[in-house]
N, CA, C and O atoms as CSV, one atom per row, in Angstrom:
chain,resi,resn,atom,element,x,y,z
A,1,MET,N,N,0.570,-1.096,-0.304
A,1,MET,CA,C,-0.123,-0.135,-0.162
A,1,MET,C,C,0.790,1.455,-0.145
A,1,MET,O,O,1.675,1.670,0.683
A,2,LEU,N,N,0.481,2.205,-0.937
A,2,LEU,CA,C,1.353,3.542,-0.993
A,2,LEU,C,C,0.964,4.666,0.321
A,2,LEU,O,O,-0.126,5.151,0.627
A,3,GLN,N,N,1.969,4.800,0.775
A,3,GLN,CA,C,2.053,6.341,1.818
A,3,GLN,C,C,2.769,7.413,1.326
A,3,GLN,O,O,3.762,7.486,0.601
A,4,THR,N,N,1.923,8.391,1.976
A,4,THR,CA,C,2.628,9.774,0.985
A,4,THR,C,C,2.644,10.238,2.365
A,4,THR,O,O,2.275,9.648,3.381
A,5,SER,N,N,3.230,11.625,2.191
A,5,SER,CA,C,3.941,12.956,3.426
A,5,SER,C,C,3.842,14.023,1.940
A,5,SER,O,O,3.932,13.566,0.801
A,6,LYS,N,N,3.681,15.210,2.196
A,6,LYS,CA,C,3.783,16.059,1.586
A,6,LYS,C,C,4.369,16.649,2.462
A,6,LYS,O,O,4.257,16.862,3.669
A,7,LEU,N,N,5.524,17.057,1.018
A,7,LEU,CA,C,7.205,18.215,1.594
A,7,LEU,C,C,6.728,19.534,1.809
A,7,LEU,O,O,6.003,20.307,1.183
A,8,THR,N,N,7.671,19.575,3.433
A,8,THR,CA,C,7.797,21.521,3.377
A,8,THR,C,C,8.105,22.491,3.287
A,8,THR,O,O,8.561,22.700,4.412
A,9,THR,N,N,8.239,23.459,2.688
A,9,THR,CA,C,8.864,24.097,1.964
A,9,THR,C,C,10.410,23.678,2.294
A,9,THR,O,O,11.039,23.386,1.277
A,10,LYS,N,N,11.275,23.577,3.734
A,10,LYS,CA,C,12.377,23.297,3.807
A,10,LYS,C,C,12.422,21.786,3.437
A,10,LYS,O,O,13.429,21.334,3.982
A,11,TYR,N,N,11.735,20.748,2.708
A,11,TYR,CA,C,12.437,19.884,2.471
A,11,TYR,C,C,11.964,18.487,3.198
A,11,TYR,O,O,12.339,17.352,2.905
A,12,GLN,N,N,10.976,18.907,4.294
A,12,GLN,CA,C,10.622,17.895,5.191
A,12,GLN,C,C,9.934,17.482,5.231
A,12,GLN,O,O,9.147,18.372,5.552
A,13,ALA,N,N,9.120,16.194,5.118
A,13,ALA,CA,C,8.303,15.423,5.456
A,13,ALA,C,C,7.820,14.485,6.637
A,13,ALA,O,O,8.663,14.631,7.522
A,14,THR,N,N,7.125,13.842,6.942
A,14,THR,CA,C,6.436,13.435,8.289
A,14,THR,C,C,6.514,12.086,7.927
A,14,THR,O,O,5.990,11.884,6.832
A,15,VAL,N,N,7.132,10.781,8.629
A,15,VAL,CA,C,6.843,9.442,8.015
A,15,VAL,C,C,5.944,8.794,9.135
A,15,VAL,O,O,6.027,8.602,10.348
A,16,PRO,N,N,4.926,8.522,7.991
A,16,PRO,CA,C,3.513,8.298,8.134
A,16,PRO,C,C,3.586,6.679,9.363
A,16,PRO,O,O,4.418,5.799,9.142
A,17,THR,N,N,2.774,6.596,10.341
A,17,THR,CA,C,2.852,6.194,11.542
A,17,THR,C,C,2.926,4.611,11.245
A,17,THR,O,O,3.353,3.830,12.094
A,18,SER,N,N,2.486,4.208,10.002
A,18,SER,CA,C,2.155,2.653,9.660
A,18,SER,C,C,4.059,2.417,9.215
A,18,SER,O,O,4.655,1.396,9.557
A,19,VAL,N,N,4.822,3.694,8.337
A,19,VAL,CA,C,6.146,3.243,8.209
A,19,VAL,C,C,6.709,3.335,9.555
A,19,VAL,O,O,7.427,2.480,10.075
A,20,ARG,N,N,6.295,4.535,10.127
A,20,ARG,CA,C,7.102,4.027,11.875
A,20,ARG,C,C,7.315,3.108,12.691
A,20,ARG,O,O,8.182,2.987,13.556
A,21,LYS,N,N,6.427,2.414,12.357
A,21,LYS,CA,C,6.012,1.026,13.125
A,21,LYS,C,C,6.974,-0.079,12.738
A,21,LYS,O,O,7.791,-0.751,13.368
A,22,VAL,N,N,6.444,-0.004,11.025
A,22,VAL,CA,C,6.890,-1.412,10.662
A,22,VAL,C,C,8.436,-0.818,10.788
A,22,VAL,O,O,8.955,-1.528,11.649
A,23,LEU,N,N,9.249,-0.009,10.409
A,23,LEU,CA,C,10.838,0.554,10.444
A,23,LEU,C,C,10.918,0.350,12.251
A,23,LEU,O,O,11.909,-0.135,12.796
A,24,GLN,N,N,9.978,0.706,12.830
A,24,GLN,CA,C,10.284,0.542,14.401
A,24,GLN,C,C,11.197,1.823,14.650
A,24,GLN,O,O,12.365,1.714,15.023
A,25,LEU,N,N,10.404,3.380,14.350
A,25,LEU,CA,C,11.121,4.360,14.532
A,25,LEU,C,C,10.932,4.768,15.406
A,25,LEU,O,O,9.836,4.746,15.966
A,26,LYS,N,N,12.309,5.468,15.972
A,26,LYS,CA,C,11.757,6.377,17.236
A,26,LYS,C,C,12.267,8.083,16.776
A,26,LYS,O,O,13.010,8.272,15.814
A,27,ALA,N,N,11.770,9.129,17.568
A,27,ALA,CA,C,12.443,10.212,17.479
A,27,ALA,C,C,14.008,10.118,17.473
A,27,ALA,O,O,14.550,9.208,18.100
A,28,GLY,N,N,14.671,10.950,16.846
A,28,GLY,CA,C,16.197,10.825,16.586
A,28,GLY,C,C,17.004,9.678,15.964
A,28,GLY,O,O,18.187,9.343,16.018
A,29,ASP,N,N,15.903,9.205,15.351
A,29,ASP,CA,C,16.279,7.397,14.291
A,29,ASP,C,C,17.332,8.262,13.097
A,29,ASP,O,O,17.191,9.402,12.653
A,30,MET,N,N,18.093,7.533,12.886
A,30,MET,CA,C,18.719,8.302,11.165
A,30,MET,C,C,18.019,6.769,10.489
A,30,MET,O,O,17.701,5.639,10.862
A,31,LEU,N,N,18.049,7.761,9.056
A,31,LEU,CA,C,17.052,7.129,8.224
A,31,LEU,C,C,18.038,6.977,7.178
A,31,LEU,O,O,18.966,7.776,7.055
A,32,GLY,N,N,17.857,5.908,6.366
A,32,GLY,CA,C,18.748,5.357,4.902
A,32,GLY,C,C,17.696,5.732,4.149
A,32,GLY,O,O,16.496,5.732,4.423
A,33,PHE,N,N,18.655,6.266,2.514
A,33,PHE,CA,C,18.063,6.154,1.839
A,33,PHE,C,C,18.521,5.656,0.537
A,33,PHE,O,O,18.971,6.566,-0.160
A,34,GLU,N,N,18.545,4.520,0.003
A,34,GLU,CA,C,19.294,3.815,-1.000
A,34,GLU,C,C,18.562,4.215,-2.174
A,34,GLU,O,O,17.339,4.247,-2.043
A,35,ILE,N,N,19.141,4.587,-3.511
A,35,ILE,CA,C,18.954,5.022,-4.706
A,35,ILE,C,C,19.433,3.904,-5.369
A,35,ILE,O,O,20.383,3.266,-4.914
A,36,ASN,N,N,18.794,3.560,-6.541
A,36,ASN,CA,C,18.479,2.677,-7.119
A,36,ASN,C,C,17.468,3.677,-8.661
A,36,ASN,O,O,16.273,3.781,-8.937
A,37,GLY,N,N,18.454,4.090,-9.148
A,37,GLY,CA,C,17.415,4.525,-10.893
A,37,GLY,C,C,17.043,5.819,-10.181
A,37,GLY,O,O,17.623,6.770,-9.657
A,38,SER,N,N,15.534,5.315,-10.459
A,38,SER,CA,C,14.338,6.238,-10.368
A,38,SER,C,C,13.533,6.476,-8.634
A,38,SER,O,O,12.752,7.231,-8.055
A,39,GLU,N,N,14.280,5.389,-8.419
A,39,GLU,CA,C,13.721,4.452,-7.075
A,39,GLU,C,C,14.647,4.912,-5.672
A,39,GLU,O,O,15.781,5.385,-5.595
A,40,VAL,N,N,13.636,4.552,-4.609
A,40,VAL,CA,C,14.122,5.240,-3.227
A,40,VAL,C,C,13.743,4.390,-2.767
A,40,VAL,O,O,12.560,4.082,-2.909
A,41,LYS,N,N,14.702,3.578,-1.938
A,41,LYS,CA,C,13.987,2.961,-0.745
A,41,LYS,C,C,14.551,3.265,0.828
A,41,LYS,O,O,15.707,2.947,1.105
A,42,LEU,N,N,13.699,3.878,1.808
A,42,LEU,CA,C,13.888,4.313,3.131
A,42,LEU,C,C,14.121,3.197,4.199
A,42,LEU,O,O,13.167,2.430,4.329
A,43,ARG,N,N,15.204,2.965,4.983
A,43,ARG,CA,C,15.121,2.405,5.741
A,43,ARG,C,C,16.078,2.910,7.054
A,43,ARG,O,O,16.927,3.788,6.898
A,44,ARG,N,N,15.796,2.130,8.614
A,44,ARG,CA,C,16.608,3.095,8.738
A,44,ARG,C,C,18.157,2.465,8.866
A,44,ARG,O,O,18.551,1.310,8.704
A,45,ALA,N,N,18.942,3.809,9.256
A,45,ALA,CA,C,20.133,3.266,9.170
A,45,ALA,C,C,20.621,2.922,10.631
A,45,ALA,O,O,20.417,3.492,11.703
A,46,THR,N,N,21.398,1.694,10.269
A,46,THR,CA,C,22.036,1.076,11.788
A,46,THR,C,C,23.590,1.882,11.841
A,46,THR,O,O,24.190,2.494,10.958
A,47,PRO,N,N,23.924,1.614,13.186
A,47,PRO,CA,C,24.942,1.849,13.614
A,47,PRO,C,C,26.586,1.712,12.668
A,47,PRO,O,O,27.530,2.501,12.680
A,48,LEU,N,N,26.388,0.065,11.717
A,48,LEU,CA,C,27.295,-0.630,10.702
A,48,LEU,C,C,26.955,0.776,9.137
A,48,LEU,O,O,27.783,1.213,8.338
A,49,ASP,N,N,25.611,1.067,9.240
A,49,ASP,CA,C,25.522,2.284,8.003
A,49,ASP,C,C,26.528,3.753,8.361
A,49,ASP,O,O,27.137,4.504,7.598
A,50,LEU,N,N,26.405,3.751,9.579
A,50,LEU,CA,C,26.799,5.156,9.767
A,50,LEU,C,C,28.691,4.916,9.603
A,50,LEU,O,O,29.492,5.521,8.891
A,51,ALA,N,N,28.847,4.064,10.345
A,51,ALA,CA,C,30.390,4.111,10.617
A,51,ALA,C,C,30.901,3.934,8.845
A,51,ALA,O,O,31.831,4.634,8.445
A,52,PHE,N,N,30.363,3.179,8.112
A,52,PHE,CA,C,30.774,3.075,6.704
A,52,PHE,C,C,30.650,4.444,5.956
A,52,PHE,O,O,31.555,4.852,5.228
A,53,ALA,N,N,29.747,4.982,6.121
A,53,ALA,CA,C,29.767,6.411,5.091
A,53,ALA,C,C,30.409,6.763,5.966
A,53,ALA,O,O,31.431,6.101,5.785
A,54,GLN,N,N,30.691,7.769,7.446
A,54,GLN,CA,C,32.033,8.060,7.681
A,54,GLN,C,C,33.389,7.697,7.560
A,54,GLN,O,O,34.432,8.341,7.671
A,55,ALA,N,N,33.083,6.267,7.255
A,55,ALA,CA,C,34.665,6.256,6.675
A,55,ALA,C,C,35.144,6.460,5.687
A,55,ALA,O,O,36.372,6.422,5.608
A,56,LEU,N,N,34.135,6.832,4.254
A,56,LEU,CA,C,34.063,6.941,3.260
A,56,LEU,C,C,34.681,8.601,2.913
A,56,LEU,O,O,35.271,9.032,1.923
A,57,GLU,N,N,34.246,9.284,4.213
A,57,GLU,CA,C,33.551,10.900,3.872
A,57,GLU,C,C,35.300,11.033,3.331
A,57,GLU,O,O,35.428,11.142,2.111
A,58,GLY,N,N,36.701,11.027,4.227
A,58,GLY,CA,C,37.770,10.704,4.002
A,58,GLY,C,C,38.450,10.505,2.900
A,58,GLY,O,O,39.637,10.710,2.647
A,59,THR,N,N,37.466,10.025,2.177
A,59,THR,CA,C,38.091,9.268,1.200
A,59,THR,C,C,38.180,9.974,-0.419
A,59,THR,O,O,38.774,9.663,-1.451
A,60,LEU,N,N,37.157,11.195,0.022
A,60,LEU,CA,C,36.577,11.704,-1.547
A,60,LEU,C,C,36.886,13.087,-1.092
A,60,LEU,O,O,36.034,13.803,-0.566
A,61,PRO,N,N,38.116,13.450,-1.301
A,61,PRO,CA,C,38.089,15.135,-1.079
A,61,PRO,C,C,37.704,15.932,-2.397
A,61,PRO,O,O,37.508,17.126,-2.623
A,62,GLU,N,N,37.682,15.016,-3.017
A,62,GLU,CA,C,37.236,16.043,-4.552
A,62,GLU,C,C,36.086,16.445,-4.472
A,62,GLU,O,O,35.830,17.255,-5.363
A,63,TRP,N,N,34.908,16.149,-3.498
A,63,TRP,CA,C,33.779,15.923,-3.689
A,63,TRP,C,C,33.749,17.462,-2.269
A,63,TRP,O,O,32.668,17.982,-1.990
A,64,ALA,N,N,34.882,17.868,-1.680
A,64,ALA,CA,C,34.711,18.189,-0.256
A,64,ALA,C,C,35.230,19.902,-0.335
A,64,ALA,O,O,35.409,20.672,0.609
A,65,SER,N,N,35.427,20.221,-2.193
A,65,SER,CA,C,35.190,22.094,-2.349
A,65,SER,C,C,34.620,22.730,-2.031
A,65,SER,O,O,33.452,22.402,-2.237
A,66,LYS,N,N,34.784,24.172,-1.268
A,66,LYS,CA,C,33.542,24.930,-1.374
A,66,LYS,C,C,32.688,24.889,-2.907
A,66,LYS,O,O,31.462,24.828,-2.827
A,67,ALA,N,N,33.355,24.924,-4.368
A,67,ALA,CA,C,32.384,25.540,-4.956
A,67,ALA,C,C,31.205,24.099,-5.212
A,67,ALA,O,O,30.080,24.212,-5.698
A,68,ASP,N,N,31.707,23.083,-4.839
A,68,ASP,CA,C,31.240,21.543,-5.145
A,68,ASP,C,C,30.185,22.073,-3.687
A,68,ASP,O,O,29.020,21.870,-4.030
A,69,ASP,N,N,30.222,22.621,-2.334
A,69,ASP,CA,C,29.238,22.875,-1.890
A,69,ASP,C,C,27.735,24.119,-1.707
A,69,ASP,O,O,26.639,24.221,-1.157
A,70,ARG,N,N,28.664,24.842,-2.592
A,70,ARG,CA,C,28.296,25.907,-3.149
A,70,ARG,C,C,26.526,25.388,-4.227
A,70,ARG,O,O,25.405,25.895,-4.203
A,71,ALA,N,N,27.130,24.136,-5.067
A,71,ALA,CA,C,27.153,23.570,-5.866
A,71,ALA,C,C,25.219,22.940,-5.345
A,71,ALA,O,O,24.156,23.394,-5.768
A,72,PHE,N,N,25.426,21.901,-4.421
A,72,PHE,CA,C,25.040,21.487,-4.073
A,72,PHE,C,C,24.379,21.380,-3.197
A,72,PHE,O,O,23.795,20.371,-2.801
A,73,GLU,N,N,24.392,23.083,-2.513
A,73,GLU,CA,C,23.677,23.477,-1.225
A,73,GLU,C,C,21.935,23.782,-1.223
A,73,GLU,O,O,21.265,23.984,-0.210
A,74,SER,N,N,21.402,23.752,-2.710
A,74,SER,CA,C,19.934,24.126,-3.136
A,74,SER,C,C,19.166,22.630,-3.480
A,74,SER,O,O,18.023,22.505,-3.919
A,75,LEU,N,N,19.902,21.798,-3.228
A,75,LEU,CA,C,19.385,19.815,-3.614
A,75,LEU,C,C,18.500,19.995,-2.293
A,75,LEU,O,O,17.820,19.059,-1.873
């Protein structure tokens, strides 16, 4: 069943109750977005997901310039 939520002007959305229950989400939990073509899967981010992302951050310095920050700030 499709669940919907409307984006605010700050691109924030409320996670529907049924989705929160399935993912066992609580306030402060991190969410993960898996992108595959034009589809996006929402899931609860685990500590392992966060550690992996943080480990990769330092290996991608070519994406850490001020020009990149300006280019991506409106996304």
